[in-house]
C-alpha positions as CSV (number, residue, x, y, z in Angstrom):
1,M,-49.3,-25.9,-14.6
2,S,-47.8,-29.0,-12.7
3,I,-45.2,-28.5,-9.9
4,Y,-42.9,-31.1,-11.5
5,T,-40.7,-30.3,-14.5
6,A,-38.6,-33.5,-14.7
7,N,-35.6,-31.4,-15.4
8,G,-33.7,-33.0,-12.5
9,D,-34.5,-36.6,-13.4
10,K,-30.9,-37.1,-14.3
11,G,-29.5,-35.9,-11.0
12,T,-28.6,-32.4,-12.2
13,T,-30.0,-28.9,-11.6
14,N,-29.2,-25.3,-12.5
15,L,-27.7,-22.3,-10.8
16,V,-28.0,-18.9,-11.9
17,H,-24.8,-18.8,-14.0
18,T,-24.1,-22.6,-14.1
19,K,-26.1,-25.3,-15.9
20,N,-26.4,-29.0,-15.3
21,V,-24.9,-29.0,-11.8
22,S,-24.8,-32.4,-10.0
23,K,-27.1,-32.5,-7.2
24,S,-24.2,-33.9,-5.2
25,D,-22.5,-30.6,-5.6
26,D,-21.4,-28.9,-2.4
27,R,-23.4,-25.8,-3.2
28,I,-26.6,-27.9,-3.7
29,Q,-26.0,-29.6,-0.4
30,L,-25.7,-26.4,1.3
31,V,-28.9,-25.0,-0.2
32,G,-30.7,-28.2,0.9
33,T,-29.4,-28.0,4.4
34,I,-30.4,-24.4,4.7
35,D,-33.8,-25.4,3.5
36,E,-34.0,-28.1,6.2
37,L,-32.9,-25.5,8.8
38,S,-35.6,-23.0,7.7
39,S,-38.3,-25.8,7.9
40,H,-37.3,-26.6,11.4
41,L,-37.5,-22.9,12.2
42,G,-41.0,-22.9,10.7
43,L,-42.1,-25.6,13.2
44,I,-40.5,-23.8,16.0
45,K,-42.5,-20.6,15.1
46,T,-45.8,-22.6,15.6
47,M,-44.8,-23.6,19.1
48,M,-43.9,-20.1,20.3
49,S,-46.4,-17.7,21.9
50,E,-44.4,-14.4,22.0
51,A,-45.0,-12.3,18.9
52,D,-41.6,-10.8,19.2
53,D,-39.9,-14.2,19.2
54,I,-41.9,-15.4,16.2
55,R,-41.0,-12.2,14.2
56,F,-37.3,-12.7,15.1
57,I,-37.3,-16.3,13.8
58,G,-39.1,-15.1,10.6
59,N,-36.3,-12.5,10.0
60,I,-33.7,-15.3,10.4
61,Q,-35.6,-17.3,7.8
62,R,-35.6,-14.4,5.4
63,T,-31.9,-14.0,5.9
64,L,-31.3,-17.7,5.2
65,N,-33.3,-17.3,2.0
66,A,-30.9,-14.5,1.0
67,V,-27.9,-16.9,1.9
68,C,-29.2,-19.5,-0.5
69,S,-29.7,-17.0,-3.2
70,G,-26.2,-15.7,-2.7
71,V,-24.9,-19.4,-3.2
72,A,-26.9,-19.6,-6.5
73,D,-25.9,-16.1,-7.6
74,P,-22.6,-15.3,-5.9
75,F,-21.8,-12.2,-8.0
76,N,-25.0,-10.3,-6.9
77,R,-24.2,-8.1,-4.0
78,E,-27.8,-7.9,-3.3
79,F,-27.6,-11.2,-1.5
80,R,-24.6,-10.4,0.8
81,T,-25.2,-10.7,4.5
82,E,-24.4,-7.5,6.2
83,D,-22.8,-7.3,9.6
84,D,-26.0,-5.7,11.1
85,R,-27.8,-9.0,10.7
86,T,-25.2,-10.8,12.8
87,G,-25.4,-7.8,15.2
88,Q,-29.0,-8.5,15.6
89,L,-28.3,-12.0,16.7
90,E,-25.6,-10.9,19.2
91,E,-27.9,-8.2,20.7
92,E,-30.6,-11.0,21.2
93,I,-28.1,-13.4,22.7
94,S,-27.1,-10.7,25.2
95,R,-30.7,-9.9,26.1
96,L,-31.5,-13.5,26.7
97,E,-28.4,-14.1,28.8
98,G,-29.4,-11.1,30.9
99,L,-32.7,-12.9,31.9
100,F,-31.2,-16.1,33.2
101,H,-28.1,-18.1,33.8
102,C,-27.1,-19.9,30.7
103,P,-25.3,-23.1,31.4
104,K,-22.2,-24.3,29.4
105,E,-22.9,-26.6,26.4
106,E,-21.1,-29.6,27.7
107,N,-23.5,-29.7,30.7
108,I,-26.6,-29.9,28.5
109,L,-28.6,-33.0,27.7
110,P,-31.3,-31.9,25.1
111,G,-35.0,-32.8,25.7
112,S,-36.3,-31.1,28.9
113,S,-39.1,-29.6,27.0
114,R,-40.6,-29.9,23.6
115,L,-39.7,-26.5,22.3
116,S,-36.2,-26.5,23.6
117,A,-35.7,-29.9,21.9
118,E,-36.8,-28.5,18.7
119,L,-34.5,-25.6,19.1
120,D,-31.6,-28.0,19.8
121,I,-32.4,-29.8,16.5
122,A,-32.4,-26.6,14.6
123,R,-29.0,-25.8,16.3
124,A,-27.6,-29.1,15.0
125,V,-28.7,-28.5,11.6
126,A,-27.5,-24.9,11.7
127,R,-24.0,-26.3,12.5
128,R,-24.2,-28.7,9.6
129,A,-25.2,-25.7,7.2
130,E,-22.1,-23.9,8.6
131,R,-19.9,-26.9,7.8
132,D,-21.5,-27.0,4.4
133,L,-20.9,-23.4,3.8
134,A,-17.1,-23.8,4.8
135,A,-16.9,-26.5,2.2
136,V,-18.4,-24.2,-0.5
137,S,-16.1,-21.5,0.5
138,V,-13.0,-23.6,-0.1
139,K,-14.0,-24.7,-3.6
140,F,-16.1,-21.7,-4.9
141,G,-15.6,-18.9,-2.5
142,A,-18.4,-17.7,-0.1
143,D,-19.7,-14.5,1.5
144,N,-17.7,-13.8,4.6
145,G,-20.9,-12.1,6.2
146,A,-22.8,-15.4,5.6
147,K,-20.1,-17.4,7.4
148,K,-20.1,-15.1,10.4
149,Y,-24.0,-15.1,10.5
150,M,-24.1,-18.8,10.4
151,N,-21.7,-19.2,13.2
152,R,-23.7,-16.8,15.4
153,L,-27.0,-18.4,14.6
154,S,-26.2,-21.7,16.2
155,D,-25.1,-19.6,19.3
156,Y,-28.5,-17.9,19.3
157,L,-30.4,-21.2,18.9
158,Y,-28.5,-22.7,21.9
159,V,-29.2,-19.7,24.2
160,M,-32.8,-19.6,23.1
161,A,-33.2,-23.3,23.7
162,R,-31.7,-23.0,27.2
163,Y,-34.1,-20.0,28.0
164,M,-37.1,-21.8,26.9
165,E,-36.2,-24.6,29.3
166,T,-36.8,-22.1,32.1
167,T,-40.3,-21.1,30.9
168,E,-41.7,-24.3,29.3
169,Q,-43.2,-27.2,31.1
170,P,-40.5,-30.0,31.5
171,V,-40.9,-33.6,30.5
172,Q,-41.0,-36.0,33.4
173,K,-40.8,-39.7,33.6
174,K,-43.3,-42.1,35.1
175,E,-42.4,-45.7,35.8
176,E,-44.2,-48.6,34.2
177,I,-44.0,-52.4,34.8
178,T,-42.7,-54.2,31.8
179,P,-43.9,-57.7,30.9
180,F,-40.6,-59.0,32.1
181,G,-41.1,-57.5,35.6
182,G,-38.8,-54.6,35.2
183,K,-39.4,-50.9,35.1
184,E,-39.4,-48.7,32.0
185,A,-39.5,-45.0,31.9
186,E,-42.0,-43.4,29.6
187,P,-42.1,-39.6,29.0
188,V,-45.3,-37.9,29.9
189,A,-46.5,-34.4,30.3
190,A,-45.3,-33.0,33.6
191,V,-47.9,-32.3,36.3
192,Q,-47.1,-29.0,37.9
193,T,-46.9,-29.2,41.6
194,P,-46.3,-26.4,44.0
195,M,-42.6,-25.8,44.9
196,T,-43.8,-25.0,48.5
197,D,-47.0,-24.1,50.4
198,E,-48.4,-20.7,50.7
199,A,-47.2,-20.4,54.3
200,V,-43.6,-20.8,53.3
201,I,-44.0,-18.2,50.4
202,Q,-45.4,-15.7,53.1
203,E,-42.5,-16.3,55.2
204,V,-40.0,-15.7,52.3
205,L,-41.9,-12.6,51.4
206,K,-41.7,-11.2,55.1
207,R,-37.9,-11.9,55.2
208,M,-37.6,-10.0,51.8
209,G,-39.4,-7.1,53.4
210,I,-42.2,-7.4,50.9
211,Q,-44.9,-8.5,53.5
212,G,-47.5,-9.4,50.8
213,R,-46.9,-6.3,48.6
214,I,-44.3,-4.9,46.3
215,T,-42.3,-2.1,47.7
216,L,-41.6,1.3,46.2
217,D,-37.9,0.3,45.8
218,G,-38.9,-2.9,44.1
219,A,-41.4,-1.1,41.9
220,K,-38.6,1.4,40.9
221,R,-36.1,-1.3,40.1
222,L,-38.8,-3.3,37.9
223,I,-39.8,-0.1,36.1
224,D,-36.0,0.7,35.3
225,K,-35.4,-2.7,33.8
226,I,-38.6,-2.5,31.7
227,E,-37.7,1.1,30.5
228,Q,-34.2,-0.4,29.3
229,E,-36.1,-3.1,27.5
230,A,-38.6,-0.7,25.9
231,K,-35.8,1.5,24.6
232,R,-34.2,-1.5,23.1
233,R,-37.4,-2.2,21.4
234,G,-37.7,1.4,20.3
235,K,-41.0,1.9,22.3
236,N,-41.9,5.1,24.3
237,A,-44.2,3.8,27.1
238,V,-45.9,4.7,30.4
239,I,-45.0,2.0,33.1
240,A,-47.3,1.8,36.1
241,V,-47.1,-0.5,39.2
242,C,-49.7,-0.7,41.8
243,G,-50.2,-2.7,45.0
244,P,-52.5,-5.7,45.6
245,D,-55.1,-3.2,46.6
246,G,-54.9,-1.5,43.2
247,N,-53.6,1.8,44.4
248,P,-50.6,3.2,42.4
249,I,-47.1,2.7,43.9
250,A,-45.1,4.2,41.0
251,V,-45.8,5.4,37.5
252,H,-43.0,6.1,35.0
253,V,-43.5,8.2,31.8
254,M,-40.9,7.7,29.1
255,D,-40.1,10.7,26.9
256,G,-42.4,10.6,23.9
257,A,-45.1,8.6,25.4
258,F,-48.6,9.3,24.5
259,L,-50.6,11.6,27.0
260,V,-53.4,9.0,27.1
261,S,-51.0,6.3,28.1
262,F,-50.7,7.5,31.7
263,D,-54.3,6.9,32.4
264,V,-54.4,3.6,30.5
265,A,-51.3,2.1,32.1
266,T,-52.5,2.7,35.7
267,K,-55.9,1.3,34.8
268,K,-54.2,-1.8,33.2
269,A,-52.3,-2.3,36.6
270,Y,-55.5,-1.9,38.6
271,T,-57.4,-4.3,36.3
272,A,-54.7,-7.0,36.5
273,V,-55.1,-7.2,40.3
274,A,-58.9,-6.6,40.4
275,V,-59.5,-9.6,38.1
276,R,-56.5,-11.7,39.1
277,M,-55.4,-12.2,35.5
278,S,-53.8,-10.4,32.5
279,T,-55.7,-7.9,30.7
280,K,-55.0,-10.0,27.6
281,E,-56.7,-12.8,29.1
282,L,-59.6,-10.6,30.2
283,A,-59.9,-9.2,26.7
284,V,-60.8,-12.7,25.4
285,L,-63.3,-13.4,28.2
286,A,-65.0,-9.8,27.9
287,Q,-66.0,-10.5,24.2
288,P,-69.9,-10.9,23.6
289,G,-71.0,-14.2,25.1
290,G,-67.9,-14.4,27.3
291,T,-67.8,-14.8,31.1
292,F,-66.8,-11.1,31.7
293,F,-68.7,-9.5,28.8
294,G,-69.4,-5.8,29.9
295,V,-66.8,-5.8,32.7
296,D,-65.2,-2.7,31.2
297,K,-68.3,-0.8,31.8
298,M,-68.1,-1.5,35.6
299,D,-66.1,0.1,38.4
300,N,-66.4,3.6,37.0
301,G,-64.4,2.8,34.1
302,K,-61.5,1.7,36.0
303,I,-61.4,-1.7,34.2
304,V,-59.7,-2.0,30.7
305,I,-59.5,-4.8,28.3
306,F,-56.4,-3.9,26.3
307,G,-53.3,-6.2,26.6
308,G,-50.5,-4.7,28.8
309,G,-51.6,-5.4,32.3
310,V,-50.5,-8.4,34.5
311,P,-50.7,-9.3,38.1
312,L,-47.3,-9.6,39.9
313,K,-47.1,-12.8,41.8
314,V,-44.8,-14.5,44.2
315,G,-46.1,-18.1,44.4
316,D,-49.8,-17.8,44.5
317,T,-49.6,-14.3,46.3
318,I,-50.4,-11.2,44.3
319,I,-48.1,-8.5,45.5
320,G,-49.0,-6.0,42.8
321,G,-50.1,-5.2,39.3
322,L,-48.1,-4.0,36.3
323,G,-49.6,-1.9,33.5
324,I,-47.8,-0.7,30.3
325,S,-49.1,1.4,27.6
326,G,-47.4,2.8,24.5
327,G,-47.9,0.4,21.7
328,T,-50.3,-2.1,20.5
329,G,-52.0,-4.5,22.9
330,E,-49.6,-7.3,21.8
331,E,-46.5,-5.0,22.2
332,D,-47.6,-3.8,25.6
333,H,-48.4,-7.4,26.9
334,S,-45.0,-8.5,25.5
335,L,-43.2,-5.8,27.7
336,A,-45.4,-6.8,30.5
337,E,-44.4,-10.5,30.3
338,Y,-40.7,-9.4,30.2
339,G,-41.3,-7.6,33.4
340,L,-42.7,-10.9,35.0
341,S,-39.6,-12.6,33.7
342,I,-37.4,-10.4,35.7
343,L,-39.6,-9.9,38.8
344,N,-37.7,-12.3,41.1
345,E,-34.4,-10.7,40.0
346,V,-35.4,-7.2,41.0
347,L,-37.0,-8.2,44.1
């Protein structure tokens, strides 16, 4: 069966209850804009590394599909956008804003990283879709829940773009001589250079009272923040922090956590400082034929290769290890990465 039908060759198409609608109709324009937005979000998913972020974007795409279905079939309550969908966006916006200082929109020039730039494009398309939805609402009526959701979606994409700017490698400029003797800036991948040398880092650590290792108070504050995030995600976990020597500093067991998670979490923290990498990275290298194949059989079984363990660093200095156990390896690793993102804040 061919993909083309030739039904729209005369510039018309059909909605559920209306035939031969012009493709210039505001409703068709809206559906097309939302399709464009969803395609941009699909590209963004391929550039993301965090499973939770990818799932969240996928849920947005499914909601957008429902909005399109509601435009084509406005009398079907199945396609109404409930307030809890907007609430999910608001919760995620609040979570992201708690991780960094989000600048005001008028101070932003998009393009400091590839992913943030793609998010800004999606934000602009989302606002166009919101305007198209407003035009449809005036002429044909529209779901109020959808209008609220589209308004909040552009806010989410803005905050996510700014957050990604804090984690993605920026674009820098290099100067090249033009044929006319002038200089022209050309974007190139940034070369990461140390912000400061190790001696300065050690002095900062000393003044903070850390002196090369995370303190008990710092570990407690880190654990408390991670527990709040775990509760938000509906996870019951054991959170362990060890020193750079691998010895436990603090271990917290959330209500409902598995009994075995205590031992696994402490081993993840130990492993992260022992091999100076995340247990997720180690799991790849520990596969048959890998550099660390068989490492989990060493050190009296204290080495584990499940995701969820990360070294805690300030500069190049490992000040401790963090281990989380309670979900899948990906879920535990995601929580551990959240811990890394707030480390400077809690210290």
